[in-house]
KEKE-3310 file (N, C-alpha, C; in steps of 0.2 Angstrom, whole numbers, plus 5000, padded with zeros to 4 digits):
npx = (5055:5037:5024:5013:5017:5018:5007:5011:5019:5019:5017:5021:5020:5028:5032:5040:5047:5049:5042:5043:5033:5034:5026:5026:5027:5031:5037:5043:5049:5047:5044:5057:5064:5057:5060:5074:5074:5067:5074:5087:5083:5078:5087:5088:5089:5087:5083:5069:5065:5053:5057:5062:5074:5078:5073:5080:5093:5091:5089:5102:5111:5113:5115:5108:5101:5109:5111:5100:5091:5083:5078:5077:5067:5055:5054:5052:5039:5036:5035:5024:5023:5035:5034:5023:5029:5039:5032:5025:5037:5040:5030:5032:5045:5043:5035:5044:5055:5048:5047:5060:5066:5072:5065:5061:5069:5066:5068:5081:5087:5084:5091:5104:5105:5103:5115:5123:5120:5123:5113:5105:5101:5085:5076:5060:5049:5039:5046:5047:5045:5038:5026:5021:5020:5010:4999:4998:4995:4982:4975:4966:4969:4962:4961:4975:4978:4971:4977:4990:4986:4981:4992:5000:4992:4994:5006:5004:4996:5005:5012:5004:5002:5004:5016:5009:4999:5006:5009:4997:4995:5001:4992:4988:4994:5006:5005:4991:4985:4987:4981:4968:4956:4956:4956:4943:4935:4942:4944:4953:4965:4969:4969:4981:4991:4991:4984:4989:5003:5002:5000:5012:5022:5019:5022:5036:5041:5039:5047:5060:5077:5082:5078:5072:5065:5064:5053:5051:5038:5027:5014:5001:5001:5001:4988:4983:4994:4993:4981:4982:4991:4992:4989:4991:5002:5005:5019:5025:5014:5011:5021:5020:5017:5001:4993:4986:4968:4956:4945:4950:4960:4952:4944:4954:4957:4944:4939:4947:4945:4931:4931:4938:4929:4918:4924:4925:4912:4907:4913:4907:4893:4890:4898:4913:4916:4909:4915:4928:4927:4924:4936:4945:4939:4942:4956:4959:4953:4960:4973:4975:4972:4981:4992:4990:4991:5005:5010:5006:5014:5025:5033:5046:5045:5046:5042:5028:5023:5026:5017:5004:5004:5006:4996:4983:4985:4991:4980:4972:4978:4981:4993:5002:5007:5003:5010:5022:5029:5030:5037:5050:5054:5055:5065:5076:5076:5078:5090:5092:5104:5119:5118:5104:5100:5107:5101:5088:5082:5080:5073:5060:5053:5045:5032:5037:5050:5047:5043:5054:5066:5073:5072:5060:5051:5051:5044:5032:5028:5025:5014:5005:5003:4997:4986:4979:4977:4968:4957:4954:4950:4938:4930:4929:4924:4909:4904:4908:4900:4887:4888:4888:4876:4868)
npy = (5044:5046:5052:5046:5034:5025:5020:5019:5029:5045:5063:5076:5091:5101:5115:5121:5110:5096:5081:5064:5051:5034:5020:5003:4985:4975:4963:4960:4959:4968:4979:4982:4985:4996:5006:5008:5013:5025:5033:5034:5041:5053:5058:5063:5074:5068:5052:5044:5031:5018:5013:5010:5014:5002:4992:4995:4992:4979:4974:4977:4970:4954:4945:4947:4940:4933:4940:4940:4939:4927:4925:4938:4943:4936:4940:4953:4952:4951:4940:4935:4945:4945:4932:4934:4944:4936:4926:4934:4938:4926:4923:4933:4930:4917:4920:4928:4918:4910:4917:4921:4933:4944:4948:4965:4969:4980:4991:4990:4991:5004:5011:5007:5013:5026:5029:5027:5038:5049:5054:5059:5048:5045:5039:5035:5029:5025:5018:5001:4994:5002:5004:4990:4988:4998:4992:4980:4985:4988:4977:4962:4947:4937:4942:4943:4930:4925:4932:4926:4913:4916:4921:4909:4901:4908:4904:4892:4897:4905:4897:4895:4907:4916:4925:4935:4937:4943:4955:4961:4963:4975:4984:4984:4985:4973:4969:4974:4965:4952:4954:4956:4950:4950:4964:4968:4965:4972:4988:4997:4991:4991:5005:5008:5001:5004:5017:5026:5025:5030:5043:5046:5043:5053:5065:5063:5062:5075:5082:5079:5083:5094:5099:5091:5075:5058:5046:5030:5019:5007:5002:5002:5012:5023:5030:5034:5043:5053:5058:5064:5073:5087:5090:5095:5087:5078:5071:5067:5063:5052:5043:5039:5027:5022:5025:5012:5009:5014:5006:4994:4991:4989:4978:4969:4965:4962:4950:4939:4943:4941:4927:4923:4928:4919:4907:4910:4912:4899:4891:4897:4896:4884:4875:4866:4856:4859:4871:4866:4857:4867:4874:4863:4859:4871:4871:4859:4862:4874:4870:4858:4862:4872:4864:4856:4865:4868:4856:4854:4862:4855:4855:4853:4840:4844:4857:4856:4851:4861:4871:4865:4866:4879:4887:4887:4896:4908:4912:4918:4930:4945:4950:4941:4928:4911:4906:4914:4909:4895:4897:4902:4891:4881:4888:4886:4873:4868:4875:4888:4886:4893:4889:4888:4901:4905:4898:4902:4912:4903:4892:4898:4897:4886:4875:4864:4869:4879:4872:4864:4873:4879:4892:4898:4888:4890:4902:4898:4889:4898:4906:4896:4890:4901:4903:4891:4891:4902:4897:4887:4895:4901:4889:4884:4894:4897:4884:4884:4894:4889:4878:4884:4891:4879)
npz = (4787:4789:4801:4797:4791:4801:4813:4826:4830:4837:4838:4850:4859:4872:4882:4873:4868:4857:4856:4852:4852:4854:4852:4858:4858:4871:4869:4855:4838:4828:4835:4840:4829:4825:4835:4833:4821:4822:4831:4825:4814:4819:4828:4842:4856:4868:4874:4880:4891:4895:4909:4926:4938:4944:4936:4924:4929:4931:4917:4912:4920:4921:4931:4943:4951:4960:4971:4979:4994:5001:5014:5019:5011:5015:5028:5027:5022:5008:5000:4992:4984:4977:4971:4962:4953:4948:4941:4932:4925:4920:4910:4901:4897:4891:4880:4873:4871:4862:4850:4848:4854:4865:4881:4884:4874:4865:4873:4877:4865:4862:4872:4867:4854:4858:4864:4853:4845:4852:4861:4877:4890:4898:4911:4913:4920:4934:4949:4950:4962:4969:4962:4962:4975:4979:4972:4979:4991:4989:4987:4994:5003:4996:4983:4980:4980:4969:4959:4959:4955:4943:4936:4936:4928:4916:4912:4905:4894:4887:4878:4868:4861:4846:4835:4828:4837:4847:4841:4841:4854:4856:4858:4871:4887:4894:4908:4910:4901:4907:4919:4917:4921:4935:4936:4932:4943:4952:4950:4955:4954:4940:4939:4947:4941:4928:4924:4933:4930:4917:4919:4927:4918:4908:4915:4918:4905:4900:4908:4903:4898:4885:4868:4858:4859:4860:4865:4872:4874:4881:4870:4876:4885:4877:4873:4886:4890:4881:4883:4896:4894:4895:4908:4925:4935:4950:4955:4967:4975:4967:4970:4983:4996:5000:5016:5026:5026:5038:5039:5034:5043:5054:5050:5049:5062:5067:5063:5069:5082:5083:5082:5093:5103:5100:5104:5118:5121:5119:5129:5140:5138:5134:5141:5146:5138:5125:5122:5120:5110:5099:5099:5095:5083:5075:5075:5069:5056:5051:5053:5046:5032:5030:5031:5020:5010:5011:5008:4995:4988:4988:5000:5013:5025:5038:5037:5032:5044:5053:5048:5050:5064:5068:5061:5067:5077:5071:5062:5071:5074:5066:5063:5060:5049:5043:5032:5032:5043:5039:5027:5032:5039:5028:5021:5030:5031:5018:5012:5000:4987:4978:4965:4963:4963:4952:4942:4942:4932:4921:4927:4930:4919:4917:4924:4931:4934:4943:4954:4956:4959:4973:4978:4972:4976:4990:4990:4984:4994:5005:4999:4996:5009:5016:5009:5011:5025:5025:5018:5027:5038:5033:5031:5044:5052:5050:5054:5068:5072:5070:5079:5091:5091:5091)
capx = (5048:5032:5020:5007:5020:5018:5002:5013:5023:5015:5021:5018:5024:5028:5037:5045:5050:5046:5042:5041:5031:5034:5022:5029:5025:5037:5041:5042:5055:5045:5045:5064:5066:5054:5063:5080:5073:5064:5079:5092:5080:5076:5093:5086:5094:5086:5079:5066:5062:5048:5061:5064:5081:5079:5072:5086:5099:5090:5091:5109:5114:5109:5116:5106:5097:5113:5111:5094:5091:5076:5075:5075:5061:5050:5054:5049:5032:5036:5035:5018:5024:5041:5031:5019:5034:5043:5027:5025:5043:5040:5025:5036:5051:5041:5033:5051:5058:5045:5048:5067:5068:5073:5061:5064:5073:5065:5071:5089:5089:5083:5097:5110:5105:5104:5122:5126:5118:5125:5108:5105:5096:5081:5072:5054:5044:5039:5050:5043:5043:5032:5020:5018:5018:5004:4994:4998:4991:4975:4972:4966:4972:4959:4963:4982:4979:4968:4982:4995:4984:4980:4998:5002:4988:4996:5012:5002:4994:5010:5014:4999:5002:5008:5019:5004:4995:5010:5009:4991:4996:5003:4986:4987:5000:5006:5002:4984:4982:4987:4977:4962:4951:4956:4955:4936:4932:4946:4946:4959:4971:4970:4971:4987:4996:4991:4982:4994:5009:5001:5002:5019:5026:5018:5025:5043:5044:5039:5053:5066:5080:5083:5072:5069:5065:5061:5050:5049:5034:5022:5009:4995:5001:5000:4982:4983:4999:4991:4975:4983:4998:4992:4987:4996:5003:5009:5023:5026:5008:5011:5027:5019:5013:4995:4992:4980:4962:4953:4940:4954:4963:4946:4942:4959:4956:4937:4937:4950:4942:4925:4932:4940:4923:4914:4926:4923:4904:4906:4914:4902:4886:4890:4902:4920:4915:4907:4921:4934:4925:4925:4944:4948:4937:4946:4963:4959:4952:4965:4980:4975:4972:4987:4997:4989:4994:5012:5011:5005:5020:5031:5037:5049:5040:5046:5038:5021:5021:5025:5011:4999:5005:5005:4990:4977:4986:4992:4974:4969:4983:4982:5000:5007:5004:5006:5015:5028:5033:5032:5042:5056:5056:5057:5071:5081:5077:5081:5092:5094:5111:5120:5115:5097:5099:5109:5096:5081:5079:5078:5068:5054:5050:5041:5029:5042:5056:5045:5043:5061:5070:5072:5069:5053:5047:5049:5038:5025:5026:5022:5008:5000:5001:4993:4979:4976:4975:4963:4952:4952:4946:4931:4927:4928:4920:4902:4903:4908:4894:4882:4889:4886:4869:4865)
capy = (5041:5051:5049:5042:5028:5020:5023:5019:5035:5051:5069:5080:5097:5104:5120:5122:5104:5092:5074:5059:5046:5028:5014:4997:4979:4973:4957:4960:4961:4974:4985:4983:4988:5003:5010:5009:5017:5032:5036:5036:5046:5059:5060:5067:5076:5064:5046:5042:5024:5016:5009:5014:5013:4995:4988:4997:4989:4972:4973:4977:4966:4948:4940:4951:4935:4930:4945:4939:4936:4925:4926:4945:4944:4933:4944:4960:4951:4952:4934:4935:4951:4942:4927:4937:4947:4930:4923:4939:4938:4919:4924:4937:4926:4911:4922:4930:4912:4907:4921:4922:4940:4945:4953:4971:4970:4986:4996:4989:4994:5012:5013:5006:5018:5033:5030:5028:5045:5054:5056:5057:5043:5047:5034:5039:5025:5024:5013:4995:4992:5007:5002:4984:4989:5001:4988:4975:4988:4989:4970:4958:4940:4933:4945:4941:4923:4925:4935:4921:4907:4918:4921:4902:4899:4911:4900:4887:4900:4908:4892:4895:4914:4917:4931:4939:4939:4947:4961:4964:4965:4982:4989:4983:4984:4966:4969:4974:4959:4947:4955:4959:4947:4953:4971:4969:4965:4977:4993:5000:4988:4994:5012:5009:4998:5007:5024:5030:5025:5034:5050:5047:5043:5059:5070:5062:5064:5082:5085:5077:5088:5094:5101:5085:5070:5052:5043:5024:5016:5002:5005:5002:5018:5029:5034:5038:5048:5058:5061:5068:5076:5094:5090:5096:5080:5078:5065:5065:5059:5045:5039:5037:5022:5024:5021:5007:5012:5013:5000:4988:4989:4986:4971:4964:4963:4960:4943:4935:4945:4938:4920:4922:4929:4913:4902:4911:4911:4892:4889:4900:4894:4876:4871:4865:4851:4863:4876:4862:4855:4872:4875:4857:4860:4877:4869:4854:4865:4878:4867:4853:4865:4875:4859:4853:4870:4867:4849:4855:4866:4850:4857:4848:4837:4849:4863:4854:4850:4868:4874:4862:4868:4887:4890:4888:4902:4913:4914:4922:4936:4948:4953:4935:4923:4904:4906:4917:4904:4889:4899:4902:4884:4879:4891:4883:4865:4867:4882:4888:4887:4898:4886:4889:4908:4906:4894:4905:4914:4897:4888:4901:4896:4880:4873:4860:4873:4883:4868:4862:4878:4880:4899:4898:4883:4893:4907:4894:4887:4904:4907:4890:4889:4906:4902:4885:4894:4906:4893:4884:4900:4902:4883:4883:4900:4896:4878:4886:4898:4884:4874:4889:4892:4873)
capz = (4789:4792:4806:4794:4789:4807:4818:4833:4832:4839:4840:4855:4861:4879:4884:4867:4867:4853:4859:4847:4857:4851:4856:4857:4861:4875:4866:4848:4834:4824:4839:4841:4823:4824:4839:4830:4815:4824:4835:4820:4809:4823:4831:4847:4862:4874:4873:4886:4890:4900:4914:4932:4939:4946:4930:4920:4931:4929:4910:4911:4925:4921:4937:4949:4956:4965:4977:4982:5001:5002:5021:5020:5007:5019:5034:5025:5020:5001:4996:4988:4979:4973:4967:4957:4949:4944:4937:4926:4921:4916:4905:4896:4894:4887:4874:4870:4869:4857:4844:4848:4855:4873:4885:4885:4869:4862:4878:4877:4858:4863:4876:4863:4849:4861:4865:4846:4842:4857:4865:4884:4892:4903:4914:4914:4923:4941:4952:4950:4968:4971:4958:4964:4982:4979:4970:4984:4997:4987:4986:4999:5003:4991:4977:4979:4978:4963:4955:4958:4951:4936:4933:4935:4922:4910:4910:4900:4889:4883:4873:4862:4858:4840:4835:4826:4843:4851:4838:4843:4861:4856:4860:4878:4892:4896:4914:4909:4898:4911:4925:4915:4925:4942:4935:4931:4950:4956:4946:4958:4952:4934:4941:4949:4936:4921:4924:4937:4927:4911:4922:4929:4912:4904:4918:4917:4898:4899:4912:4900:4895:4878:4864:4854:4863:4858:4871:4870:4880:4879:4866:4880:4888:4873:4874:4893:4890:4877:4887:4902:4892:4897:4915:4931:4938:4956:4955:4974:4977:4964:4972:4990:4998:5004:5022:5027:5028:5045:5039:5033:5050:5059:5048:5050:5069:5069:5062:5074:5088:5084:5083:5100:5106:5099:5109:5125:5122:5119:5135:5144:5137:5132:5145:5144:5132:5119:5120:5118:5103:5095:5098:5091:5076:5072:5075:5063:5049:5049:5053:5040:5026:5029:5030:5013:5005:5011:5004:4987:4986:4989:5006:5017:5030:5044:5035:5033:5051:5056:5045:5054:5071:5069:5058:5072:5081:5066:5059:5076:5074:5060:5061:5058:5044:5044:5027:5034:5047:5035:5022:5035:5040:5022:5019:5034:5030:5011:5011:4993:4985:4973:4959:4963:4961:4945:4937:4943:4926:4917:4930:4930:4912:4917:4931:4935:4937:4949:4960:4957:4961:4980:4979:4970:4980:4996:4988:4983:5001:5008:4996:4997:5016:5018:5006:5014:5031:5024:5017:5034:5042:5030:5032:5051:5055:5050:5058:5075:5074:5070:5085:5097:5091:5092)
cpx = (5043:5028:5015:5010:5019:5013:5005:5018:5018:5019:5017:5023:5023:5033:5042:5049:5046:5047:5039:5040:5030:5031:5025:5026:5032:5041:5039:5048:5053:5046:5053:5067:5064:5058:5070:5079:5071:5070:5085:5089:5079:5082:5092:5091:5093:5082:5076:5064:5058:5052:5062:5071:5083:5078:5078:5092:5098:5091:5098:5113:5111:5110:5114:5103:5102:5113:5105:5094:5084:5073:5073:5068:5055:5049:5050:5042:5031:5036:5030:5020:5030:5038:5027:5024:5037:5038:5026:5031:5043:5036:5029:5042:5049:5039:5040:5054:5055:5046:5055:5068:5067:5068:5064:5069:5073:5068:5079:5091:5089:5089:5104:5110:5105:5111:5125:5125:5120:5119:5108:5100:5092:5076:5065:5048:5045:5043:5045:5041:5038:5026:5017:5016:5011:4998:4993:4994:4983:4971:4972:4969:4969:4961:4971:4982:4976:4973:4988:4992:4983:4987:5001:4998:4991:5002:5010:5000:4999:5013:5010:4999:5007:5011:5014:5000:4999:5010:5002:4991:4999:4998:4985:4993:5000:5003:4994:4981:4982:4982:4970:4956:4950:4954:4947:4933:4936:4948:4952:4965:4973:4972:4978:4992:4996:4990:4987:5001:5008:5003:5009:5023:5025:5022:5033:5045:5044:5045:5060:5070:5081:5077:5069:5070:5061:5059:5048:5045:5030:5016:5002:4995:5000:4994:4981:4988:4996:4985:4977:4990:4998:4990:4993:4996:5007:5013:5024:5020:5008:5016:5026:5015:5007:4994:4986:4974:4960:4949:4944:4957:4958:4945:4947:4959:4949:4936:4941:4947:4935:4925:4934:4933:4918:4917:4924:4916:4903:4907:4909:4895:4885:4894:4909:4920:4914:4913:4927:4933:4926:4932:4947:4946:4941:4953:4964:4958:4958:4972:4980:4975:4978:4993:4996:4992:5002:5014:5011:5011:5026:5036:5040:5044:5040:5042:5031:5019:5021:5019:5005:4999:5003:4999:4984:4978:4987:4985:4970:4973:4984:4989:5005:5003:5007:5011:5022:5033:5035:5037:5049:5058:5058:5064:5077:5082:5080:5084:5095:5102:5113:5118:5108:5096:5102:5104:5089:5079:5077:5072:5061:5050:5045:5038:5034:5048:5054:5045:5050:5066:5068:5070:5062:5048:5046:5044:5032:5023:5022:5015:5003:4998:4996:4986:4975:4973:4969:4956:4949:4948:4939:4927:4925:4923:4912:4900:4903:4902:4888:4882:4887:4879:4865:4865)
cpy = (5046:5048:5044:5035:5023:5023:5022:5025:5041:5057:5074:5086:5099:5109:5121:5116:5100:5084:5069:5053:5039:5022:5007:4991:4977:4967:4957:4963:4967:4980:4987:4987:4995:5008:5012:5014:5024:5036:5038:5041:5053:5062:5065:5069:5071:5058:5044:5035:5022:5011:5014:5012:5005:4990:4989:4993:4981:4970:4972:4972:4959:4943:4943:4946:4933:4934:4944:4936:4934:4926:4933:4946:4941:4938:4951:4959:4952:4946:4933:4940:4948:4937:4929:4940:4941:4927:4928:4938:4931:4920:4928:4933:4920:4914:4924:4924:4909:4910:4923:4929:4941:4949:4959:4973:4977:4992:4996:4992:5002:5014:5012:5012:5025:5034:5031:5035:5050:5057:5054:5052:5045:5042:5037:5035:5026:5018:5007:4993:4996:5005:4995:4984:4993:4997:4983:4978:4988:4982:4966:4951:4936:4935:4943:4934:4922:4927:4930:4915:4909:4918:4914:4899:4902:4908:4895:4891:4903:4904:4893:4902:4914:4924:4937:4942:4944:4954:4965:4966:4972:4987:4988:4982:4976:4965:4969:4968:4953:4948:4957:4956:4950:4961:4972:4969:4970:4983:4997:4997:4991:5002:5013:5006:5001:5015:5028:5031:5030:5041:5051:5048:5050:5065:5070:5064:5071:5085:5083:5083:5088:5097:5096:5079:5064:5048:5036:5021:5011:5005:5006:5009:5024:5033:5038:5044:5054:5062:5065:5072:5084:5095:5092:5090:5081:5071:5063:5061:5052:5040:5037:5031:5024:5021:5017:5011:5010:5007:4994:4986:4986:4979:4966:4961:4960:4953:4938:4937:4941:4930:4919:4923:4923:4908:4903:4910:4903:4889:4891:4897:4887:4872:4870:4860:4855:4867:4872:4860:4860:4874:4869:4858:4865:4874:4864:4857:4869:4875:4862:4857:4869:4870:4856:4858:4869:4861:4850:4858:4862:4853:4852:4846:4842:4855:4862:4854:4857:4872:4872:4865:4875:4890:4891:4895:4908:4916:4918:4929:4939:4950:4947:4931:4916:4903:4909:4912:4898:4891:4899:4895:4880:4881:4888:4876:4864:4873:4882:4889:4892:4895:4887:4896:4909:4903:4897:4908:4909:4893:4891:4900:4890:4879:4869:4864:4877:4879:4865:4867:4879:4887:4900:4894:4886:4898:4904:4891:4893:4905:4902:4889:4894:4905:4896:4887:4898:4902:4889:4888:4900:4895:4883:4888:4898:4889:4880:4890:4893:4880:4878:4890:4885:4871)
cpz = (4792:4797:4803:4792:4795:4812:4825:4835:4832:4840:4845:4856:4869:4880:4879:4865:4862:4855:4854:4852:4852:4855:4854:4860:4865:4873:4859:4843:4830:4828:4840:4835:4822:4829:4836:4825:4817:4827:4830:4816:4813:4826:4837:4852:4867:4872:4880:4885:4896:4905:4920:4933:4941:4940:4925:4922:4930:4922:4909:4915:4925:4927:4943:4954:4961:4971:4981:4989:5002:5009:5022:5017:5011:5025:5033:5022:5012:4997:4991:4982:4974:4968:4961:4951:4945:4939:4931:4921:4917:4910:4899:4893:4890:4880:4870:4867:4862:4850:4844:4849:4863:4875:4886:4880:4866:4867:4878:4870:4859:4867:4871:4858:4852:4862:4858:4843:4846:4861:4872:4885:4898:4905:4916:4918:4931:4944:4953:4957:4971:4968:4961:4971:4983:4977:4975:4990:4995:4986:4993:4998:4997:4984:4975:4977:4971:4958:4954:4954:4944:4932:4932:4929:4916:4908:4904:4893:4884:4878:4867:4859:4852:4840:4832:4832:4847:4848:4840:4850:4862:4858:4867:4882:4894:4903:4914:4906:4902:4917:4923:4919:4932:4941:4935:4938:4954:4952:4949:4956:4945:4935:4943:4944:4930:4921:4927:4933:4920:4914:4924:4923:4908:4908:4918:4910:4897:4903:4908:4897:4888:4874:4860:4858:4860:4864:4869:4876:4877:4876:4871:4884:4884:4874:4881:4893:4887:4880:4892:4900:4895:4904:4920:4935:4944:4957:4962:4976:4974:4966:4980:4991:5002:5011:5022:5029:5035:5044:5038:5039:5054:5057:5050:5058:5071:5068:5067:5081:5089:5085:5090:5104:5106:5104:5116:5126:5122:5125:5140:5144:5137:5137:5142:5138:5125:5117:5117:5111:5098:5093:5094:5084:5072:5071:5069:5056:5047:5048:5047:5034:5025:5028:5023:5008:5005:5007:4997:4984:4987:4995:5009:5023:5036:5043:5035:5040:5055:5054:5049:5061:5072:5066:5062:5076:5076:5063:5064:5077:5068:5058:5059:5053:5044:5038:5028:5038:5043:5030:5026:5037:5034:5020:5023:5033:5023:5009:5003:4992:4979:4966:4958:4961:4954:4940:4937:4936:4921:4920:4930:4924:4912:4924:4935:4938:4943:4955:4962:4961:4969:4982:4978:4974:4987:4995:4988:4990:5005:5006:4997:5004:5018:5015:5009:5021:5031:5023:5023:5038:5040:5031:5040:5054:5056:5054:5065:5077:5075:5077:5091:5097:5093:5100)
residu = (MET:THR:ASP:ASN:ASP:ASN:VAL:MET:VAL:HIS:ARG:LEU:THR:ALA:ASP:GLY:LYS:GLU:ILE:ILE:LEU:VAL:GLY:THR:ALA:HIS:VAL:SER:ARG:ASP:SER:VAL:HIS:LEU:VAL:GLU:GLU:VAL:ILE:ARG:ALA:GLU:THR:PRO:ASP:THR:VAL:CYS:VAL:GLU:LEU:CYS:ALA:SER:ARG:HIS:HIS:ALA:LEU:ARG:GLN:LYS:ASP:ARG:TRP:ARG:ASP:MET:ASP:ILE:ILE:LYS:VAL:ILE:LYS:GLU:LYS:LYS:ALA:PHE:LEU:LEU:LEU:SER:ASN:LEU:LEU:LEU:ALA:SER:PHE:GLN:LYS:ARG:ILE:ALA:LYS:LYS:ILE:ASP:VAL:ALA:PRO:GLY:ALA:GLU:MET:LEU:LYS:ALA:ILE:GLU:ILE:ALA:GLU:ALA:VAL:GLY:ALA:GLN:LEU:TRP:LEU:ALA:ASP:ARG:GLU:ILE:ARG:THR:THR:LEU:SER:ARG:ALA:TRP:HIS:ALA:MET:GLY:MET:TRP:SER:ARG:ALA:LYS:LEU:VAL:PHE:GLN:LEU:LEU:ALA:SER:MET:GLY:GLN:ALA:ASP:ASP:ILE:THR:GLU:ALA:GLU:ILE:GLU:ARG:MET:LYS:GLN:GLN:ASP:VAL:LEU:GLU:ALA:LEU:LEU:ALA:GLU:VAL:GLY:GLN:SER:MET:PRO:MET:LEU:LYS:THR:ILE:LEU:ILE:ASP:GLU:ARG:ASP:ARG:PHE:LEU:ALA:ALA:LYS:ILE:ARG:GLN:ALA:PRO:GLY:THR:LYS:ILE:VAL:ALA:VAL:VAL:GLY:ALA:GLY:HIS:VAL:PRO:GLY:ILE:LYS:GLN:CYS:TRP:ASN:ASP:ALA:ILE:ASP:LEU:THR:ALA:LEU:GLU:GLN:LEU:PRO:PRO:PRO:GLY:LYS:MET:SER:ALA:PHE:LEU:LYS:TRP:ALA:LEU:PRO:GLY:SER:ILE:VAL:ALA:LEU:PHE:ILE:ALA:GLY:PHE:PHE:TYR:GLY:GLY:GLN:GLY:ALA:GLY:THR:ASP:MET:VAL:VAL:LEU:TRP:SER:VAL:CYS:THR:GLY:ALA:LEU:ALA:GLY:LEU:GLY:ALA:ALA:LEU:ALA:LEU:ALA:HIS:PRO:ALA:THR:VAL:LEU:SER:SER:VAL:ILE:VAL:ALA:PRO:PHE:THR:THR:LEU:HIS:PRO:MET:ILE:ALA:ALA:GLY:TRP:ILE:SER:GLY:MET:VAL:GLU:ALA:PHE:SER:ARG:LYS:PRO:LYS:VAL:ARG:ASP:LEU:GLU:SER:LEU:PRO:ASP:ASP:ILE:LEU:SER:PHE:LYS:GLY:PHE:TRP:ARG:ASN:LYS:VAL:THR:ARG:ILE:LEU:LEU:VAL:VAL:ALA:PHE:THR:ASN:ILE:GLY:ALA:SER:VAL:GLY:THR:LEU:VAL:ALA:PHE:PRO:VAL:ILE:VAL:LYS:MET:LEU:LEU:GLY)
# end
């Protein structure tokens, strides 16, 4: 097969090495066949795949969900992150099921054929936890909420996608396709999810051992890899989590501080009655909407009650979120069982499954409670200001 026979195959060189770059769709039978054909024809010294160690382990170890500690996820403030990851996995799985091909099949095929031809396997992608954590650091609460709702909406869209459209997705990374709307308002998100990984993949592929290398990557990364192929790339910088900005830290404390200042001003200028009215209004708005969020996630009654009670306080403290507390209460009230963990890969394929499975329901409780408390804050704040001025 020559390069002209398939536009998804590209040849590059670096330090005396010949690199055959293969662009694929992450859910595509044609991509699986292309990967096998190229590796068998080229018989390379090394096969690079767009996987990190944890994703490689996840593809090879199907029962990894049994090891999940949902309590630890909530304590480490990673519930939103895990929920987004599961929603993305759901989108890919639903497409894969529709056309009868497993997600990541082209990567598994690359690994299989690499072993068959005696080539060394080289994991070239950045650790997925690092990529998502860097993206998470760049997003605010509303952007995170928008991301979750967009991914939830994508579950319905997956049923309408044809195999021909999947092939057209070769021109776009799956993450980029799903997050395009968020990316328009947050260019930093695309930079982290796509552009940074282009650079990371290019550097890691260049480091691969051997003189002839086949690199299998999502087709959306091919243009970026080729563009930065000869650049000097600092991998250490791409693997670090950025510290929170000074402005972000200031704003995190500024809103709660201003609300407390309004309460004090209310008591000082309007008397005990006016100050009390402001506090009550704040408590009702934040508590009721946080409780409504928990209820929409079909939380346990004790969880809904806890959301109503804690939201007025947690919205005044930037280091604590109502959803984290309600998530813990939900986890203890309806503790996930082994069967919930075992059925997680199937349950994430449907809306009903997301709400039925105790693991994903806990994540939804955390997300919806936090969103409700945030909406309550935005509703109550201008009303309190108006009360003070009046």
